[in-house]
PDB file of N, CA, C and O in Angstrom, chain B, residues numbered from 101:
ATOM      1  N   UNK B 101       0.880  -1.272  -0.116  1.00  0.00           N
ATOM      2  CA  UNK B 101      -0.275  -0.194  -0.260  1.00  0.00           C
ATOM      3  C   UNK B 101       1.074   1.146  -0.113  1.00  0.00           C
ATOM      4  O   UNK B 101       1.996   1.129   0.703  1.00  0.00           O
ATOM      5  N   UNK B 102       0.896   1.855  -0.812  1.00  0.00           N
ATOM      6  CA  UNK B 102       1.349   3.291  -1.039  1.00  0.00           C
ATOM      7  C   UNK B 102       0.651   4.750  -0.166  1.00  0.00           C
ATOM      8  O   UNK B 102      -0.423   4.709   0.433  1.00  0.00           O
ATOM      9  N   UNK B 103       1.219   5.539  -0.233  1.00  0.00           N
ATOM     10  CA  UNK B 103       0.190   6.770   0.588  1.00  0.00           C
ATOM     11  C   UNK B 103       1.525   8.135  -0.340  1.00  0.00           C
ATOM     12  O   UNK B 103       2.646   7.980  -0.824  1.00  0.00           O
ATOM     13  N   UNK B 104       0.707   9.220  -0.206  1.00  0.00           N
ATOM     14  CA  UNK B 104       0.887  10.368  -0.113  1.00  0.00           C
ATOM     15  C   UNK B 104       0.881  10.941   1.059  1.00  0.00           C
ATOM     16  O   UNK B 104       0.410  10.316   2.010  1.00  0.00           O
ATOM     17  N   UNK B 105       1.483  12.448   1.263  1.00  0.00           N
ATOM     18  CA  UNK B 105       1.327  12.884   2.131  1.00  0.00           C
ATOM     19  C   UNK B 105       0.965  14.618   1.842  1.00  0.00           C
ATOM     20  O   UNK B 105       1.354  15.326   0.913  1.00  0.00           O
ATOM     21  N   UNK B 106       0.258  14.896   2.775  1.00  0.00           N
ATOM     22  CA  UNK B 106       0.031  17.063   2.829  1.00  0.00           C
ATOM     23  C   UNK B 106       0.830  17.605   3.583  1.00  0.00           C
ATOM     24  O   UNK B 106       0.682  18.817   3.739  1.00  0.00           O
ATOM     25  N   UNK B 107       1.683  17.081   4.139  1.00  0.00           N
ATOM     26  CA  UNK B 107       2.532  17.480   5.258  1.00  0.00           C
ATOM     27  C   UNK B 107       2.967  18.383   4.695  1.00  0.00           C
ATOM     28  O   UNK B 107       2.286  19.280   5.193  1.00  0.00           O
ATOM     29  N   UNK B 108       3.874  19.052   3.722  1.00  0.00           N
ATOM     30  CA  UNK B 108       4.543  19.595   3.420  1.00  0.00           C
ATOM     31  C   UNK B 108       3.833  20.944   3.051  1.00  0.00           C
ATOM     32  O   UNK B 108       4.427  21.968   3.390  1.00  0.00           O
ATOM     33  N   UNK B 109       2.417  21.092   2.281  1.00  0.00           N
ATOM     34  CA  UNK B 109       1.307  21.784   2.385  1.00  0.00           C
ATOM     35  C   UNK B 109       0.520  22.189   3.657  1.00  0.00           C
ATOM     36  O   UNK B 109      -0.306  23.091   3.797  1.00  0.00           O
ATOM     37  N   UNK B 110       1.087  21.110   4.719  1.00  0.00           N
ATOM     38  CA  UNK B 110       0.246  22.147   5.921  1.00  0.00           C
ATOM     39  C   UNK B 110       1.067  22.925   6.936  1.00  0.00           C
ATOM     40  O   UNK B 110       0.728  23.730   7.803  1.00  0.00           O
ATOM     41  N   UNK B 111       2.594  22.302   6.459  1.00  0.00           N
ATOM     42  CA  UNK B 111       3.743  23.136   7.137  1.00  0.00           C
ATOM     43  C   UNK B 111       3.629  24.203   6.415  1.00  0.00           C
ATOM     44  O   UNK B 111       4.077  25.185   7.007  1.00  0.00           O
ATOM     45  N   UNK B 112       3.223  24.423   5.395  1.00  0.00           N
ATOM     46  CA  UNK B 112       3.503  26.165   5.173  1.00  0.00           C
ATOM     47  C   UNK B 112       2.603  26.933   5.170  1.00  0.00           C
ATOM     48  O   UNK B 112       2.529  28.026   4.609  1.00  0.00           O
ATOM     49  N   UNK B 113       1.395  26.059   6.199  1.00  0.00           N
ATOM     50  CA  UNK B 113       0.246  27.165   6.210  1.00  0.00           C
ATOM     51  C   UNK B 113       0.692  27.455   7.579  1.00  0.00           C
ATOM     52  O   UNK B 113       0.116  28.397   8.124  1.00  0.00           O
ATOM     53  N   UNK B 114       1.636  26.815   8.274  1.00  0.00           N
ATOM     54  CA  UNK B 114       2.223  27.630   9.817  1.00  0.00           C
ATOM     55  C   UNK B 114       3.411  28.187   9.577  1.00  0.00           C
ATOM     56  O   UNK B 114       3.909  28.809  10.515  1.00  0.00           O
ATOM     57  N   UNK B 115       4.043  28.127   8.494  1.00  0.00           N
ATOM     58  CA  UNK B 115       5.141  28.892   8.005  1.00  0.00           C
ATOM     59  C   UNK B 115       6.545  28.052   8.599  1.00  0.00           C
ATOM     60  O   UNK B 115       7.552  28.640   8.993  1.00  0.00           O
ATOM     61  N   UNK B 116       6.373  26.473   8.570  1.00  0.00           N
ATOM     62  CA  UNK B 116       7.394  25.820   9.601  1.00  0.00           C
ATOM     63  C   UNK B 116       7.639  24.983   8.487  1.00  0.00           C
ATOM     64  O   UNK B 116       6.916  24.283   7.778  1.00  0.00           O
ATOM     65  N   UNK B 117       9.796  25.438   8.541  1.00  0.00           N
ATOM     66  CA  UNK B 117      10.343  24.176   7.943  1.00  0.00           C
ATOM     67  C   UNK B 117      10.108  23.076   8.217  1.00  0.00           C
ATOM     68  O   UNK B 117       9.125  22.657   8.829  1.00  0.00           O
ATOM     69  N   UNK B 118      11.301  22.282   7.641  1.00  0.00           N
ATOM     70  CA  UNK B 118      11.644  20.252   7.809  1.00  0.00           C
ATOM     71  C   UNK B 118      11.869  20.346   9.079  1.00  0.00           C
ATOM     72  O   UNK B 118      11.055  19.890   9.882  1.00  0.00           O
ATOM     73  N   UNK B 119      13.266  21.089   9.561  1.00  0.00           N
ATOM     74  CA  UNK B 119      13.571  21.621  10.883  1.00  0.00           C
ATOM     75  C   UNK B 119      12.985  21.724  11.647  1.00  0.00           C
ATOM     76  O   UNK B 119      12.946  20.940  12.595  1.00  0.00           O
ATOM     77  N   UNK B 120      12.202  22.892  11.500  1.00  0.00           N
ATOM     78  CA  UNK B 120      11.109  23.084  12.588  1.00  0.00           C
ATOM     79  C   UNK B 120      10.105  22.209  13.177  1.00  0.00           C
ATOM     80  O   UNK B 120      10.065  22.133  14.405  1.00  0.00           O
ATOM     81  N   UNK B 121       9.063  21.351  12.267  1.00  0.00           N
ATOM     82  CA  UNK B 121       8.426  20.639  12.580  1.00  0.00           C
ATOM     83  C   UNK B 121       9.058  19.314  13.257  1.00  0.00           C
ATOM     84  O   UNK B 121       8.671  18.836  14.323  1.00  0.00           O
ATOM     85  N   UNK B 122      10.213  18.748  12.360  1.00  0.00           N
ATOM     86  CA  UNK B 122      11.257  17.497  13.595  1.00  0.00           C
ATOM     87  C   UNK B 122      10.807  18.266  14.869  1.00  0.00           C
ATOM     88  O   UNK B 122       9.734  18.052  15.434  1.00  0.00           O
ATOM     89  N   UNK B 123      11.933  19.383  15.354  1.00  0.00           N
ATOM     90  CA  UNK B 123      12.193  19.207  16.695  1.00  0.00           C
ATOM     91  C   UNK B 123      10.755  19.376  17.319  1.00  0.00           C
ATOM     92  O   UNK B 123      10.572  18.717  18.343  1.00  0.00           O
ATOM     93  N   UNK B 124       9.638  20.197  16.848  1.00  0.00           N
ATOM     94  CA  UNK B 124       8.517  19.976  17.546  1.00  0.00           C
ATOM     95  C   UNK B 124       7.736  18.515  17.734  1.00  0.00           C
ATOM     96  O   UNK B 124       6.749  18.407  18.462  1.00  0.00           O
ATOM     97  N   UNK B 125       8.194  17.623  17.130  1.00  0.00           N
ATOM     98  CA  UNK B 125       7.861  16.235  17.116  1.00  0.00           C
ATOM     99  C   UNK B 125       8.534  14.994  17.605  1.00  0.00           C
ATOM    100  O   UNK B 125       8.243  13.908  18.106  1.00  0.00           O
ATOM    101  N   UNK B 126       9.784  15.821  17.140  1.00  0.00           N
ATOM    102  CA  UNK B 126      11.104  14.919  18.283  1.00  0.00           C
ATOM    103  C   UNK B 126      11.641  13.697  17.050  1.00  0.00           C
ATOM    104  O   UNK B 126      11.735  12.471  17.086  1.00  0.00           O
ATOM    105  N   UNK B 127      11.842  14.448  16.284  1.00  0.00           N
ATOM    106  CA  UNK B 127      12.399  13.402  15.237  1.00  0.00           C
ATOM    107  C   UNK B 127      13.729  14.653  14.545  1.00  0.00           C
ATOM    108  O   UNK B 127      14.044  15.833  14.705  1.00  0.00           O
ATOM    109  N   UNK B 128      14.216  13.305  13.632  1.00  0.00           N
ATOM    110  CA  UNK B 128      15.061  14.438  12.768  1.00  0.00           C
ATOM    111  C   UNK B 128      15.063  14.746  11.497  1.00  0.00           C
ATOM    112  O   UNK B 128      14.771  13.782  10.789  1.00  0.00           O
ATOM    113  N   UNK B 129      15.325  15.924  10.813  1.00  0.00           N
ATOM    114  CA  UNK B 129      14.745  16.688   9.561  1.00  0.00           C
ATOM    115  C   UNK B 129      14.779  15.598   8.624  1.00  0.00           C
ATOM    116  O   UNK B 129      13.709  15.698   8.023  1.00  0.00           O
ATOM    117  N   UNK B 130      15.256  14.851   8.274  1.00  0.00           N
ATOM    118  CA  UNK B 130      14.929  13.678   7.770  1.00  0.00           C
ATOM    119  C   UNK B 130      14.295  12.702   8.018  1.00  0.00           C
ATOM    120  O   UNK B 130      14.838  11.798   7.382  1.00  0.00           O
ATOM    121  N   UNK B 131      13.528  12.342   8.517  1.00  0.00           N
ATOM    122  CA  UNK B 131      12.723  11.759   8.867  1.00  0.00           C
ATOM    123  C   UNK B 131      11.506  12.508   8.113  1.00  0.00           C
ATOM    124  O   UNK B 131      10.903  12.033   7.150  1.00  0.00           O
ATOM    125  N   UNK B 132      11.285  13.573   8.622  1.00  0.00           N
ATOM    126  CA  UNK B 132       9.911  14.716   8.073  1.00  0.00           C
ATOM    127  C   UNK B 132      10.266  14.612   6.209  1.00  0.00           C
ATOM    128  O   UNK B 132       9.345  14.500   5.400  1.00  0.00           O
ATOM    129  N   UNK B 133      11.668  14.674   5.813  1.00  0.00           N
ATOM    130  CA  UNK B 133      11.918  15.095   4.323  1.00  0.00           C
ATOM    131  C   UNK B 133      11.007  13.409   3.818  1.00  0.00           C
ATOM    132  O   UNK B 133      10.210  13.055   2.950  1.00  0.00           O
ATOM    133  N   UNK B 134      11.586  12.918   4.731  1.00  0.00           N
ATOM    134  CA  UNK B 134      11.031  10.756   4.483  1.00  0.00           C
ATOM    135  C   UNK B 134       9.833  10.598   3.941  1.00  0.00           C
ATOM    136  O   UNK B 134       9.479  10.017   2.915  1.00  0.00           O
ATOM    137  N   UNK B 135       9.133  11.304   4.919  1.00  0.00           N
ATOM    138  CA  UNK B 135       7.601  11.177   4.985  1.00  0.00           C
ATOM    139  C   UNK B 135       6.727  12.082   3.382  1.00  0.00           C
ATOM    140  O   UNK B 135       5.972  11.774   2.459  1.00  0.00           O
ATOM    141  N   UNK B 136       7.493  13.342   3.919  1.00  0.00           N
ATOM    142  CA  UNK B 136       7.054  14.217   2.701  1.00  0.00           C
ATOM    143  C   UNK B 136       7.284  13.388   1.196  1.00  0.00           C
ATOM    144  O   UNK B 136       6.397  13.605   0.370  1.00  0.00           O
ATOM    145  N   UNK B 137       8.343  12.504   0.792  1.00  0.00           N
ATOM    146  CA  UNK B 137       8.150  11.825   0.047  1.00  0.00           C
ATOM    147  C   UNK B 137       7.238  10.533  -0.563  1.00  0.00           C
ATOM    148  O   UNK B 137       6.813  10.168  -1.659  1.00  0.00           O
ATOM    149  N   UNK B 138       7.205  10.053   0.912  1.00  0.00           N
ATOM    150  CA  UNK B 138       6.453   8.833   0.752  1.00  0.00           C
ATOM    151  C   UNK B 138       7.515   7.912   1.158  1.00  0.00           C
ATOM    152  O   UNK B 138       7.274   6.718   0.977  1.00  0.00           O
ATOM    153  N   UNK B 139       8.474   8.181   1.595  1.00  0.00           N
ATOM    154  CA  UNK B 139       9.474   6.946   1.632  1.00  0.00           C
ATOM    155  C   UNK B 139       9.905   6.348   2.961  1.00  0.00           C
ATOM    156  O   UNK B 139      10.714   5.420   2.928  1.00  0.00           O
ATOM    157  N   UNK B 140       9.474   6.760   4.057  1.00  0.00           N
ATOM    158  CA  UNK B 140       8.875   6.180   5.377  1.00  0.00           C
ATOM    159  C   UNK B 140       7.409   6.076   5.509  1.00  0.00           C
ATOM    160  O   UNK B 140       6.580   6.744   4.891  1.00  0.00           O
ATOM    161  N   UNK B 141       7.166   5.064   6.480  1.00  0.00           N
ATOM    162  CA  UNK B 141       5.687   5.190   7.009  1.00  0.00           C
ATOM    163  C   UNK B 141       6.270   5.248   8.260  1.00  0.00           C
ATOM    164  O   UNK B 141       7.241   4.612   8.669  1.00  0.00           O
ATOM    165  N   UNK B 142       5.395   6.304   8.994  1.00  0.00           N
ATOM    166  CA  UNK B 142       5.419   6.659  10.635  1.00  0.00           C
ATOM    167  C   UNK B 142       4.234   5.553  11.211  1.00  0.00           C
ATOM    168  O   UNK B 142       3.165   5.042  10.878  1.00  0.00           O
ATOM    169  N   UNK B 143       5.359   5.576  12.466  1.00  0.00           N
ATOM    170  CA  UNK B 143       4.345   4.855  13.847  1.00  0.00           C
ATOM    171  C   UNK B 143       3.257   5.758  14.075  1.00  0.00           C
ATOM    172  O   UNK B 143       3.254   6.947  13.755  1.00  0.00           O
ATOM    173  N   UNK B 144       2.055   4.944  14.815  1.00  0.00           N
ATOM    174  CA  UNK B 144       0.820   6.099  14.825  1.00  0.00           C
ATOM    175  C   UNK B 144       1.208   6.573  15.515  1.00  0.00           C
ATOM    176  O   UNK B 144       0.255   7.340  15.658  1.00  0.00           O
ATOM    177  N   UNK B 145       2.085   6.981  16.444  1.00  0.00           N
ATOM    178  CA  UNK B 145       2.448   7.778  17.241  1.00  0.00           C
ATOM    179  C   UNK B 145       2.567   8.972  16.358  1.00  0.00           C
ATOM    180  O   UNK B 145       1.671   9.753  16.037  1.00  0.00           O
ATOM    181  N   UNK B 146       3.848   8.984  16.012  1.00  0.00           N
ATOM    182  CA  UNK B 146       4.275   9.611  15.321  1.00  0.00           C
ATOM    183  C   UNK B 146       3.192  10.851  14.080  1.00  0.00           C
ATOM    184  O   UNK B 146       3.111  12.061  13.869  1.00  0.00           O
ATOM    185  N   UNK B 147       2.515   9.484  13.532  1.00  0.00           N
ATOM    186  CA  UNK B 147       1.402  10.325  12.515  1.00  0.00           C
ATOM    187  C   UNK B 147       0.577  11.298  13.314  1.00  0.00           C
ATOM    188  O   UNK B 147       0.429  12.482  13.012  1.00  0.00           O
ATOM    189  N   UNK B 148       0.112  10.765  14.239  1.00  0.00           N
ATOM    190  CA  UNK B 148      -0.381  11.776  15.539  1.00  0.00           C
ATOM    191  C   UNK B 148       0.080  13.013  15.482  1.00  0.00           C
ATOM    192  O   UNK B 148      -0.290  13.994  14.837  1.00  0.00           O
ATOM    193  N   UNK B 149       1.117  12.805  16.399  1.00  0.00           N
ATOM    194  CA  UNK B 149       2.115  13.944  16.982  1.00  0.00           C
ATOM    195  C   UNK B 149       2.006  15.156  15.732  1.00  0.00           C
ATOM    196  O   UNK B 149       1.748  16.356  15.825  1.00  0.00           O
ATOM    197  N   UNK B 150       2.276  14.411  14.689  1.00  0.00           N
ATOM    198  CA  UNK B 150       2.654  15.834  13.357  1.00  0.00           C
ATOM    199  C   UNK B 150       0.982  16.081  13.189  1.00  0.00           C
ATOM    200  O   UNK B 150       0.913  17.299  13.024  1.00  0.00           O
ATOM    201  N   UNK B 151      -0.285  15.587  13.150  1.00  0.00           N
ATOM    202  CA  UNK B 151      -1.058  15.928  12.889  1.00  0.00           C
ATOM    203  C   UNK B 151      -1.615  16.763  14.217  1.00  0.00           C
ATOM    204  O   UNK B 151      -2.720  17.307  14.195  1.00  0.00           O
ATOM    205  N   UNK B 152      -1.013  16.794  15.012  1.00  0.00           N
ATOM    206  CA  UNK B 152      -2.054  17.447  16.384  1.00  0.00           C
ATOM    207  C   UNK B 152      -0.975  18.947  15.842  1.00  0.00           C
ATOM    208  O   UNK B 152      -1.298  20.132  15.923  1.00  0.00           O
ATOM    209  N   UNK B 153      -0.010  18.521  15.446  1.00  0.00           N
ATOM    210  CA  UNK B 153       1.144  19.756  15.537  1.00  0.00           C
ATOM    211  C   UNK B 153       0.616  20.650  14.068  1.00  0.00           C
ATOM    212  O   UNK B 153       0.698  21.862  14.264  1.00  0.00           O
ATOM    213  N   UNK B 154       0.345  20.458  13.327  1.00  0.00           N
ATOM    214  CA  UNK B 154      -0.332  20.780  12.365  1.00  0.00           C
ATOM    215  C   UNK B 154      -1.692  20.740  12.354  1.00  0.00           C
ATOM    216  O   UNK B 154      -2.387  20.591  11.349  1.00  0.00           O
ATOM    217  N   UNK B 155      -2.013  20.853  13.300  1.00  0.00           N
ATOM    218  CA  UNK B 155      -3.536  20.806  13.615  1.00  0.00           C
ATOM    219  C   UNK B 155      -4.414  20.165  12.502  1.00  0.00           C
ATOM    220  O   UNK B 155      -5.091  20.852  11.737  1.00  0.00           O
ATOM    221  N   UNK B 156      -4.360  18.734  12.454  1.00  0.00           N
ATOM    222  CA  UNK B 156      -5.079  18.472  10.925  1.00  0.00           C
ATOM    223  C   UNK B 156      -5.057  17.294  11.643  1.00  0.00           C
ATOM    224  O   UNK B 156      -4.382  17.080  12.650  1.00  0.00           O
ATOM    225  N   UNK B 157      -6.233  16.123  10.791  1.00  0.00           N
ATOM    226  CA  UNK B 157      -6.436  14.759  11.363  1.00  0.00           C
ATOM    227  C   UNK B 157      -5.149  13.681  10.674  1.00  0.00           C
ATOM    228  O   UNK B 157      -4.616  13.938   9.594  1.00  0.00           O
ATOM    229  N   UNK B 158      -4.917  12.895  11.217  1.00  0.00           N
ATOM    230  CA  UNK B 158      -4.483  12.273  10.433  1.00  0.00           C
ATOM    231  C   UNK B 158      -4.395  11.291   8.633  1.00  0.00           C
ATOM    232  O   UNK B 158      -3.473  10.775   8.002  1.00  0.00           O
ATOM    233  N   UNK B 159      -6.063  11.473   8.368  1.00  0.00           N
ATOM    234  CA  UNK B 159      -6.598  11.722   7.165  1.00  0.00           C
ATOM    235  C   UNK B 159      -6.518  12.454   6.641  1.00  0.00           C
ATOM    236  O   UNK B 159      -6.707  12.273   5.438  1.00  0.00           O
ATOM    237  N   UNK B 160      -6.153  13.948   7.150  1.00  0.00           N
ATOM    238  CA  UNK B 160      -5.858  15.134   6.272  1.00  0.00           C
ATOM    239  C   UNK B 160      -4.685  14.868   5.772  1.00  0.00           C
ATOM    240  O   UNK B 160      -4.464  15.314   4.646  1.00  0.00           O
ATOM    241  N   UNK B 161      -3.548  14.026   6.501  1.00  0.00           N
ATOM    242  CA  UNK B 161      -2.317  14.585   6.062  1.00  0.00           C
ATOM    243  C   UNK B 161      -1.917  12.992   5.315  1.00  0.00           C
ATOM    244  O   UNK B 161      -0.806  12.862   4.802  1.00  0.00           O
ATOM    245  N   UNK B 162      -2.547  12.256   5.311  1.00  0.00           N
ATOM    246  CA  UNK B 162      -1.845  10.807   4.650  1.00  0.00           C
ATOM    247  C   UNK B 162      -2.722  10.256   4.254  1.00  0.00           C
ATOM    248  O   UNK B 162      -3.682   9.859   4.914  1.00  0.00           O
ATOM    249  N   UNK B 163      -2.459  10.079   2.557  1.00  0.00           N
ATOM    250  CA  UNK B 163      -3.814   9.547   1.712  1.00  0.00           C
ATOM    251  C   UNK B 163      -3.114   8.138   1.377  1.00  0.00           C
ATOM    252  O   UNK B 163      -2.036   8.021   0.795  1.00  0.00           O
ATOM    253  N   UNK B 164      -3.983   7.009   1.885  1.00  0.00           N
ATOM    254  CA  UNK B 164      -3.422   6.392   1.139  1.00  0.00           C
ATOM    255  C   UNK B 164      -3.897   5.568   0.228  1.00  0.00           C
ATOM    256  O   UNK B 164      -5.127   5.519   0.234  1.00  0.00           O
ATOM    257  N   UNK B 165      -3.149   4.617  -0.886  1.00  0.00           N
ATOM    258  CA  UNK B 165      -3.571   4.445  -2.214  1.00  0.00           C
ATOM    259  C   UNK B 165      -3.464   3.147  -2.810  1.00  0.00           C
ATOM    260  O   UNK B 165      -2.390   2.867  -3.342  1.00  0.00           O
ATOM    261  N   UNK B 166      -4.560   2.156  -2.814  1.00  0.00           N
ATOM    262  CA  UNK B 166      -4.588   0.866  -2.439  1.00  0.00           C
ATOM    263  C   UNK B 166      -5.161   0.356  -3.701  1.00  0.00           C
ATOM    264  O   UNK B 166      -5.129  -0.817  -4.074  1.00  0.00           O
ATOM    265  N   UNK B 167      -5.806   1.583  -4.457  1.00  0.00           N
ATOM    266  CA  UNK B 167      -7.177   1.174  -5.161  1.00  0.00           C
ATOM    267  C   UNK B 167      -8.389   1.419  -4.716  1.00  0.00           C
ATOM    268  O   UNK B 167      -9.256   1.767  -5.517  1.00  0.00           O
ATOM    269  N   UNK B 168      -8.683   1.276  -3.299  1.00  0.00           N
ATOM    270  CA  UNK B 168      -9.972   0.998  -2.883  1.00  0.00           C
ATOM    271  C   UNK B 168      -9.662   2.099  -1.706  1.00  0.00           C
ATOM    272  O   UNK B 168      -8.617   2.625  -1.323  1.00  0.00           O
ATOM    273  N   UNK B 169     -11.308   2.236  -1.220  1.00  0.00           N
ATOM    274  CA  UNK B 169     -11.669   3.387  -0.117  1.00  0.00           C
ATOM    275  C   UNK B 169     -11.920   2.718   0.891  1.00  0.00           C
ATOM    276  O   UNK B 169     -12.323   1.556   0.864  1.00  0.00           O
ATOM    277  N   UNK B 170     -11.646   3.572   2.175  1.00  0.00           N
ATOM    278  CA  UNK B 170     -12.086   3.143   3.774  1.00  0.00           C
ATOM    279  C   UNK B 170     -12.895   1.957   3.521  1.00  0.00           C
ATOM    280  O   UNK B 170     -12.633   0.777   3.756  1.00  0.00           O
ATOM    281  N   UNK B 171     -14.345   2.705   2.784  1.00  0.00           N
ATOM    282  CA  UNK B 171     -15.696   1.707   2.924  1.00  0.00           C
ATOM    283  C   UNK B 171     -15.859   0.957   2.376  1.00  0.00           C
ATOM    284  O   UNK B 171     -16.934   0.396   2.588  1.00  0.00           O
ATOM    285  N   UNK B 172     -15.046   0.425   1.384  1.00  0.00           N
ATOM    286  CA  UNK B 172     -14.674  -0.603   0.714  1.00  0.00           C
ATOM    287  C   UNK B 172     -14.847  -1.566   1.369  1.00  0.00           C
ATOM    288  O   UNK B 172     -15.849  -2.276   1.453  1.00  0.00           O
ATOM    289  N   UNK B 173     -13.186  -1.691   2.224  1.00  0.00           N
ATOM    290  CA  UNK B 173     -12.707  -2.813   3.366  1.00  0.00           C
ATOM    291  C   UNK B 173     -14.130  -2.987   4.361  1.00  0.00           C
ATOM    292  O   UNK B 173     -14.370  -4.164   4.632  1.00  0.00           O
ATOM    293  N   UNK B 174     -14.845  -2.237   4.784  1.00  0.00           N
ATOM    294  CA  UNK B 174     -15.599  -2.942   5.337  1.00  0.00           C
ATOM    295  C   UNK B 174     -16.746  -3.712   5.253  1.00  0.00           C
ATOM    296  O   UNK B 174     -17.154  -4.322   6.241  1.00  0.00           O
TER     297      UNK B 174
END
């Protein structure tokens, strides 16, 4: 399952650099970079921390692409 993120878009709303966001959630800047490129799957805790920091929901920040919507899985 692939995913895209809107972290960069939300960071821009608050004028935060990758480094700023990384400090706020306790990770390295490279972690934010890899997240934004879709090359790193965050833990649920990290996803939650990023969402809280950016005043968004996890669903707003992370878009999962597997060909099916969540409702089709239920």
